Biopython code that builds the backbone (N, CA, C, O; Angstrom):
import numpy as np
from Bio.PDB.StructureBuilder import StructureBuilder

atoms = [
    (1, "MET", "N", (-44.993, 53.133, -79.772)),
    (1, "MET", "CA", (-46.252, 53.018, -79.070)),
    (1, "MET", "C", (-45.771, 51.563, -78.250)),
    (1, "MET", "O", (-45.466, 51.519, -77.058)),
    (2, "ALA", "N", (-45.785, 50.579, -79.052)),
    (2, "ALA", "CA", (-45.597, 49.272, -78.549)),
    (2, "ALA", "C", (-44.552, 49.196, -77.477)),
    (2, "ALA", "O", (-44.723, 48.553, -76.442)),
    (3, "PHE", "N", (-43.376, 49.927, -77.779)),
    (3, "PHE", "CA", (-42.319, 49.878, -76.978)),
    (3, "PHE", "C", (-42.558, 50.336, -75.705)),
    (3, "PHE", "O", (-42.162, 49.664, -74.753)),
    (4, "GLY", "N", (-43.236, 51.539, -75.505)),
    (4, "GLY", "CA", (-43.848, 52.115, -74.401)),
    (4, "GLY", "C", (-44.630, 51.263, -73.475)),
    (4, "GLY", "O", (-44.485, 51.239, -72.253)),
    (5, "TRP", "N", (-45.610, 50.454, -74.283)),
    (5, "TRP", "CA", (-46.441, 49.579, -73.480)),
    (5, "TRP", "C", (-45.736, 48.552, -72.815)),
    (5, "TRP", "O", (-45.923, 48.340, -71.617)),
    (6, "TYR", "N", (-44.848, 47.822, -73.572)),
    (6, "TYR", "CA", (-43.976, 46.698, -73.156)),
    (6, "TYR", "C", (-43.094, 47.170, -71.957)),
    (6, "TYR", "O", (-43.052, 46.578, -70.878)),
    (7, "LYS", "N", (-42.419, 48.263, -72.252)),
    (7, "LYS", "CA", (-41.560, 48.949, -71.267)),
    (7, "LYS", "C", (-42.383, 49.156, -69.911)),
    (7, "LYS", "O", (-41.886, 48.738, -68.865)),
    (8, "ASN", "N", (-43.502, 49.725, -69.904)),
    (8, "ASN", "CA", (-44.486, 49.851, -68.888)),
    (8, "ASN", "C", (-44.572, 48.599, -68.020)),
    (8, "ASN", "O", (-44.349, 48.543, -66.811)),
    (9, "VAL", "N", (-44.943, 47.569, -68.862)),
    (9, "VAL", "CA", (-45.167, 46.253, -68.204)),
    (9, "VAL", "C", (-44.083, 45.777, -67.433)),
    (9, "VAL", "O", (-44.197, 45.310, -66.299)),
    (10, "LEU", "N", (-42.880, 45.920, -68.154)),
    (10, "LEU", "CA", (-41.597, 45.755, -67.733)),
    (10, "LEU", "C", (-41.307, 46.233, -66.295)),
    (10, "LEU", "O", (-40.942, 45.527, -65.355)),
    (11, "ASP", "N", (-41.525, 47.503, -66.296)),
    (11, "ASP", "CA", (-41.230, 48.356, -65.037)),
    (11, "ASP", "C", (-42.140, 48.136, -64.028)),
    (11, "ASP", "O", (-41.816, 48.454, -62.884)),
    (12, "THR", "N", (-43.477, 47.535, -64.293)),
    (12, "THR", "CA", (-44.447, 47.694, -63.128)),
    (12, "THR", "C", (-44.928, 46.353, -62.631)),
    (12, "THR", "O", (-45.664, 46.251, -61.649)),
    (13, "THR", "N", (-44.425, 45.172, -63.444)),
    (13, "THR", "CA", (-45.109, 43.747, -63.027)),
    (13, "THR", "C", (-44.092, 43.224, -61.928)),
    (13, "THR", "O", (-42.893, 43.504, -61.885)),
    (14, "ASP", "N", (-44.726, 42.489, -61.128)),
    (14, "ASP", "CA", (-44.131, 41.788, -60.052)),
    (14, "ASP", "C", (-43.810, 40.321, -60.510)),
    (14, "ASP", "O", (-42.963, 39.578, -60.013)),
    (15, "ASN", "N", (-44.622, 40.063, -61.514)),
    (15, "ASN", "CA", (-44.602, 38.613, -61.832)),
    (15, "ASN", "C", (-43.490, 38.274, -62.708)),
    (15, "ASN", "O", (-43.397, 38.875, -63.778)),
    (16, "PRO", "N", (-42.529, 37.279, -62.352)),
    (16, "PRO", "CA", (-41.264, 37.128, -62.948)),
    (16, "PRO", "C", (-41.454, 36.486, -64.328)),
    (16, "PRO", "O", (-40.619, 36.770, -65.188)),
    (17, "GLU", "N", (-42.434, 35.675, -64.631)),
    (17, "GLU", "CA", (-42.707, 35.110, -65.949)),
    (17, "GLU", "C", (-43.153, 36.414, -66.952)),
    (17, "GLU", "O", (-42.661, 36.535, -68.074)),
    (18, "ILE", "N", (-44.047, 37.277, -66.456)),
    (18, "ILE", "CA", (-44.394, 38.244, -67.290)),
    (18, "ILE", "C", (-43.207, 39.385, -67.574)),
    (18, "ILE", "O", (-43.126, 40.015, -68.628)),
    (19, "LYS", "N", (-42.397, 39.516, -66.556)),
    (19, "LYS", "CA", (-41.213, 40.356, -66.689)),
    (19, "LYS", "C", (-40.431, 39.893, -67.702)),
    (19, "LYS", "O", (-40.077, 40.642, -68.613)),
    (20, "MET", "N", (-40.042, 38.457, -67.638)),
    (20, "MET", "CA", (-39.099, 37.856, -68.687)),
    (20, "MET", "C", (-39.594, 38.052, -69.996)),
    (20, "MET", "O", (-38.829, 38.403, -70.895)),
    (21, "LEU", "N", (-40.986, 37.830, -70.221)),
    (21, "LEU", "CA", (-41.667, 37.928, -71.520)),
    (21, "LEU", "C", (-41.456, 39.215, -72.021)),
    (21, "LEU", "O", (-40.931, 39.363, -73.125)),
    (22, "ALA", "N", (-41.875, 40.351, -71.200)),
    (22, "ALA", "CA", (-41.989, 41.699, -71.296)),
    (22, "ALA", "C", (-40.450, 42.265, -71.720)),
    (22, "ALA", "O", (-40.416, 43.160, -72.564)),
    (23, "LYS", "N", (-39.261, 41.799, -71.193)),
    (23, "LYS", "CA", (-38.073, 42.171, -71.441)),
    (23, "LYS", "C", (-37.505, 41.708, -72.867)),
    (23, "LYS", "O", (-36.672, 42.364, -73.492)),
    (24, "GLU", "N", (-38.041, 40.533, -73.293)),
    (24, "GLU", "CA", (-37.692, 39.926, -74.631)),
    (24, "GLU", "C", (-38.406, 40.903, -75.651)),
    (24, "GLU", "O", (-37.817, 41.279, -76.664)),
    (25, "PHE", "N", (-39.647, 41.285, -75.360)),
    (25, "PHE", "CA", (-40.576, 42.214, -76.264)),
    (25, "PHE", "C", (-39.917, 43.548, -76.286)),
    (25, "PHE", "O", (-39.648, 44.051, -77.377)),
    (26, "VAL", "N", (-39.611, 44.214, -75.088)),
    (26, "VAL", "CA", (-38.914, 45.423, -75.074)),
    (26, "VAL", "C", (-37.477, 45.422, -75.998)),
    (26, "VAL", "O", (-37.217, 46.388, -76.715)),
    (27, "ALA", "N", (-36.637, 44.324, -75.913)),
    (27, "ALA", "CA", (-35.673, 44.238, -76.713)),
    (27, "ALA", "C", (-35.878, 44.230, -78.171)),
    (27, "ALA", "O", (-35.118, 44.838, -78.925)),
    (28, "GLU", "N", (-37.019, 43.467, -78.632)),
    (28, "GLU", "CA", (-37.338, 43.370, -79.951)),
    (28, "GLU", "C", (-37.949, 44.642, -80.525)),
    (28, "GLU", "O", (-37.770, 45.002, -81.689)),
    (29, "GLU", "N", (-38.743, 45.350, -79.554)),
    (29, "GLU", "CA", (-39.176, 46.673, -80.160)),
    (29, "GLU", "C", (-38.132, 47.559, -80.100)),
    (29, "GLU", "O", (-38.180, 48.503, -80.889)),
    (30, "SER", "N", (-37.104, 47.471, -79.273)),
    (30, "SER", "CA", (-36.102, 48.448, -79.366)),
    (30, "SER", "C", (-35.449, 48.425, -80.837)),
    (30, "SER", "O", (-35.415, 49.453, -81.514)),
    (31, "GLY", "N", (-35.028, 47.431, -81.209)),
    (31, "GLY", "CA", (-34.659, 47.114, -82.559)),
    (31, "GLY", "C", (-35.515, 47.762, -83.727)),
    (31, "GLY", "O", (-34.948, 48.372, -84.634)),
    (32, "HIS", "N", (-36.855, 47.620, -83.686)),
    (32, "HIS", "CA", (-37.684, 48.242, -84.492)),
    (32, "HIS", "C", (-37.684, 49.867, -84.442)),
    (32, "HIS", "O", (-38.001, 50.540, -85.423)),
    (33, "VAL", "N", (-37.310, 50.401, -83.251)),
    (33, "VAL", "CA", (-37.457, 51.786, -83.154)),
    (33, "VAL", "C", (-36.135, 52.193, -83.647)),
    (33, "VAL", "O", (-36.086, 53.209, -84.340)),
    (34, "GLY", "N", (-35.076, 51.559, -83.395)),
    (34, "GLY", "CA", (-33.794, 51.863, -83.991)),
    (34, "GLY", "C", (-33.626, 51.852, -85.654)),
    (34, "GLY", "O", (-32.869, 52.564, -86.314)),
    (35, "GLU", "N", (-34.504, 50.888, -86.110)),
    (35, "GLU", "CA", (-34.582, 50.866, -87.602)),
    (35, "GLU", "C", (-35.349, 51.984, -88.075)),
    (35, "GLU", "O", (-34.867, 52.650, -88.991)),
    (36, "LEU", "N", (-36.539, 52.316, -87.566)),
    (36, "LEU", "CA", (-37.159, 53.468, -87.726)),
    (36, "LEU", "C", (-36.155, 54.901, -87.789)),
    (36, "LEU", "O", (-36.082, 55.702, -88.722)),
    (37, "HIS", "N", (-35.509, 54.926, -86.636)),
    (37, "HIS", "CA", (-34.728, 56.007, -86.785)),
    (37, "HIS", "C", (-33.706, 56.014, -87.937)),
    (37, "HIS", "O", (-33.508, 57.001, -88.645)),
    (38, "ARG", "N", (-33.134, 54.949, -88.054)),
    (38, "ARG", "CA", (-32.245, 54.752, -89.224)),
    (38, "ARG", "C", (-32.775, 55.254, -90.595)),
    (38, "ARG", "O", (-32.110, 55.954, -91.358)),
    (39, "TRP", "N", (-34.034, 54.826, -90.825)),
    (39, "TRP", "CA", (-34.823, 55.101, -92.029)),
    (39, "TRP", "C", (-35.187, 56.711, -92.082)),
    (39, "TRP", "O", (-35.146, 57.408, -93.096)),
    (40, "ILE", "N", (-35.506, 57.086, -90.920)),
    (40, "ILE", "CA", (-35.837, 58.763, -90.924)),
    (40, "ILE", "C", (-34.401, 59.551, -91.251)),
    (40, "ILE", "O", (-34.429, 60.580, -91.926)),
    (41, "ALA", "N", (-33.294, 59.077, -90.797)),
    (41, "ALA", "CA", (-32.046, 59.653, -91.048)),
    (41, "ALA", "C", (-31.631, 59.405, -92.645)),
    (41, "ALA", "O", (-31.139, 60.364, -93.239)),
    (42, "LEU", "N", (-31.786, 58.353, -93.240)),
    (42, "LEU", "CA", (-31.639, 58.202, -94.425)),
    (42, "LEU", "C", (-32.606, 59.112, -95.223)),
    (42, "LEU", "O", (-32.086, 59.839, -96.070)),
    (43, "HIS", "N", (-33.954, 59.163, -95.055)),
    (43, "HIS", "CA", (-34.869, 60.116, -95.721)),
    (43, "HIS", "C", (-34.359, 61.538, -95.770)),
    (43, "HIS", "O", (-34.439, 62.180, -96.817)),
    (44, "LYS", "N", (-33.821, 62.065, -94.636)),
    (44, "LYS", "CA", (-33.518, 63.339, -94.257)),
    (44, "LYS", "C", (-32.311, 63.717, -95.186)),
    (44, "LYS", "O", (-32.193, 64.819, -95.720)),
    (45, "ALA", "N", (-31.456, 62.707, -95.312)),
    (45, "ALA", "CA", (-30.173, 62.888, -95.994)),
    (45, "ALA", "C", (-30.488, 62.761, -97.494)),
    (45, "ALA", "O", (-29.549, 63.052, -98.234)),
    (46, "GLY", "N", (-31.669, 62.369, -98.095)),
    (46, "GLY", "CA", (-32.115, 62.359, -99.412)),
    (46, "GLY", "C", (-31.624, 60.935, -99.905)),
    (46, "GLY", "O", (-31.288, 60.844, -101.086)),
    (47, "LYS", "N", (-31.557, 59.826, -99.098)),
    (47, "LYS", "CA", (-31.137, 58.714, -99.648)),
    (47, "LYS", "C", (-32.496, 57.655, -99.607)),
    (47, "LYS", "O", (-33.481, 57.767, -98.877)),
    (48, "LEU", "N", (-32.276, 56.808, -100.425)),
    (48, "LEU", "CA", (-33.468, 55.981, -100.589)),
    (48, "LEU", "C", (-33.593, 54.934, -99.265)),
    (48, "LEU", "O", (-32.598, 54.336, -98.856)),
    (49, "VAL", "N", (-34.820, 54.790, -98.690)),
    (49, "VAL", "CA", (-35.078, 54.019, -97.620)),
    (49, "VAL", "C", (-35.063, 52.613, -97.967)),
    (49, "VAL", "O", (-35.727, 52.465, -98.993)),
    (50, "PRO", "N", (-34.584, 51.512, -97.543)),
    (50, "PRO", "CA", (-34.475, 50.123, -98.016)),
    (50, "PRO", "C", (-36.017, 49.427, -97.707)),
    (50, "PRO", "O", (-36.608, 49.520, -96.631)),
    (51, "ILE", "N", (-36.452, 48.798, -98.773)),
    (51, "ILE", "CA", (-37.722, 48.357, -98.801)),
    (51, "ILE", "C", (-37.452, 46.653, -98.805)),
    (51, "ILE", "O", (-36.858, 46.076, -99.717)),
    (52, "GLU", "N", (-37.991, 46.012, -97.648)),
    (52, "GLU", "CA", (-37.923, 44.478, -97.646)),
    (52, "GLU", "C", (-39.397, 44.070, -98.068)),
    (52, "GLU", "O", (-40.362, 44.637, -97.557)),
    (53, "ILE", "N", (-39.513, 43.257, -98.840)),
    (53, "ILE", "CA", (-40.880, 42.571, -99.125)),
    (53, "ILE", "C", (-40.760, 41.111, -98.476)),
    (53, "ILE", "O", (-39.907, 40.272, -98.766)),
    (54, "THR", "N", (-41.738, 40.988, -97.586)),
    (54, "THR", "CA", (-41.789, 39.585, -96.973)),
    (54, "THR", "C", (-42.846, 38.807, -97.571)),
    (54, "THR", "O", (-43.952, 39.329, -97.708)),
    (55, "PRO", "N", (-42.625, 37.539, -97.967)),
    (55, "PRO", "CA", (-43.720, 36.764, -98.677)),
    (55, "PRO", "C", (-44.638, 36.237, -97.532)),
    (55, "PRO", "O", (-44.268, 35.913, -96.403)),
    (56, "PHE", "N", (-45.828, 36.213, -98.002)),
    (56, "PHE", "CA", (-46.968, 35.766, -97.048)),
    (56, "PHE", "C", (-47.214, 34.217, -97.068)),
    (56, "PHE", "O", (-48.090, 33.722, -96.359)),
]
sb = StructureBuilder()
sb.init_structure("model")
sb.init_model(0)
sb.init_chain("A")
sb.init_seg("    ")
for serial, (resi, resn, name, xyz) in enumerate(atoms, 1):
    if name == "N":
        sb.init_residue(resn, " ", resi, " ")
    sb.init_atom(name, np.array(xyz, "f"), 0.0, 1.0, " ", f" {name:<3s}", serial, name[0])
structure = sb.get_structure()
């Protein structure tokens, strides 16, 4: 969802500053999407999905 929103901003803005920020966010969200696809593949293969605990 976030990827699509940022991608739309990237594709539709004429503001170079906004475009630069949107490009960074699209790259970051692409990594998140890739990780989710990896987790889905692990789950379908019957393997454990890695869990990272982030301290607050």
